[in-house]
C-alpha positions as CSV (number, residue, x, y, z in Angstrom):
1,M,-80.2,7.6,6.8
2,V,-80.3,8.3,2.9
3,L,-79.3,4.7,2.3
4,I,-82.2,3.6,4.6
5,L,-84.8,5.9,2.5
6,L,-83.1,4.2,-1.0
7,V,-83.6,0.7,0.4
8,L,-87.2,1.6,1.9
9,L,-87.9,2.6,-1.9
10,R,-86.7,-0.5,-3.2
11,A,-89.1,-2.5,-0.6
12,I,-92.0,-0.7,-1.9
13,I,-91.4,-1.2,-5.5
14,G,-89.5,-4.7,-5.3
15,P,-91.8,-7.1,-7.6
16,T,-91.5,-10.1,-5.4
17,V,-91.4,-11.2,-1.7
18,I,-87.9,-11.8,-1.4
19,D,-86.8,-8.5,-2.5
20,R,-89.1,-7.1,0.0
21,L,-87.3,-9.4,2.6
22,I,-83.9,-8.4,1.8
23,S,-84.8,-4.9,1.8
24,I,-86.2,-5.4,5.3
25,N,-83.4,-7.0,6.4
26,A,-81.2,-4.3,5.0
27,I,-82.9,-1.6,6.7
28,S,-83.0,-3.2,10.2
29,S,-79.2,-3.8,10.0
30,K,-78.8,-0.4,8.9
31,V,-80.8,0.9,12.0
32,S,-78.6,-1.5,14.3
33,V,-75.4,0.1,12.9
34,V,-76.9,3.7,13.5
35,I,-77.6,2.5,16.9
36,L,-74.1,1.1,17.6
37,L,-72.8,4.4,16.4
38,M,-74.9,6.5,18.8
39,A,-73.6,4.0,21.5
40,F,-70.0,4.7,20.4
41,A,-70.3,8.5,20.2
42,R,-72.0,8.8,23.5
43,G,-69.8,6.5,25.4
44,D,-73.3,5.0,26.6
45,Y,-72.9,1.3,25.7
46,G,-76.5,0.2,27.3
47,F,-77.4,1.0,23.4
48,I,-75.9,-2.4,22.6
49,D,-78.5,-4.4,23.9
50,V,-80.8,-2.1,22.3
51,A,-79.0,-2.9,19.0
52,F,-79.1,-6.5,19.7
53,V,-82.7,-6.9,20.4
54,F,-83.5,-4.9,17.1
55,M,-81.5,-7.1,15.2
56,L,-83.0,-10.6,16.9
57,C,-86.7,-8.6,16.2
58,G,-85.4,-8.2,12.4
59,F,-84.4,-12.0,12.2
60,V,-87.8,-13.0,13.8
61,G,-89.9,-10.6,11.2
62,G,-88.0,-11.9,8.2
63,L,-89.1,-15.4,9.3
64,W,-92.5,-14.3,9.8
65,I,-92.4,-12.6,6.4
66,L,-91.3,-16.0,4.8
67,R,-93.9,-17.8,6.5
68,V,-96.8,-15.9,5.8
69,L,-96.0,-14.7,2.5
70,T,-94.5,-17.7,0.8
71,P,-96.5,-20.6,-0.3
72,G,-95.3,-24.1,0.5
73,D,-95.4,-26.6,3.1
74,W,-93.5,-25.7,6.3
75,Q,-93.4,-29.2,7.9
76,L,-89.9,-30.6,9.2
77,R,-89.3,-33.7,7.3
78,L,-86.1,-35.6,8.6
79,P,-85.7,-38.9,6.5
80,G,-84.4,-41.7,8.8
81,L,-85.7,-40.1,12.1
82,G,-89.1,-41.3,13.2
83,G,-91.2,-39.2,15.5
84,F,-90.1,-35.7,14.4
85,E,-92.9,-35.4,11.6
86,G,-95.5,-34.5,14.0
87,D,-98.3,-37.0,12.7
88,G,-99.2,-38.1,16.2
89,E,-97.1,-41.5,15.8
90,E,-95.2,-42.5,18.9
91,V,-91.9,-44.7,18.4
92,V,-91.9,-47.4,20.7
93,S,-88.5,-49.3,21.7
94,H,-88.8,-52.9,22.6
95,D,-85.0,-53.1,24.2
């Protein structure tokens, strides 16, 4: 729990978005480990699902933070593959 508080302090004073993102990911993984340790200590393995969902939420939250707080173009560009750019063009095959 002390490590979670130290990482939270790092998230608060972190100068960049990446510092905060890494701190939030570290907090979510540490909380997941605490949940898994509680499941092991109690012998109630239903908490494993809770830890798994918490890890997935931490991952999606990290992606959301990157999407919202970092500038840039998030368009999918695959060179050589037409139709994936999302520009509305349809690829017609003349087979």
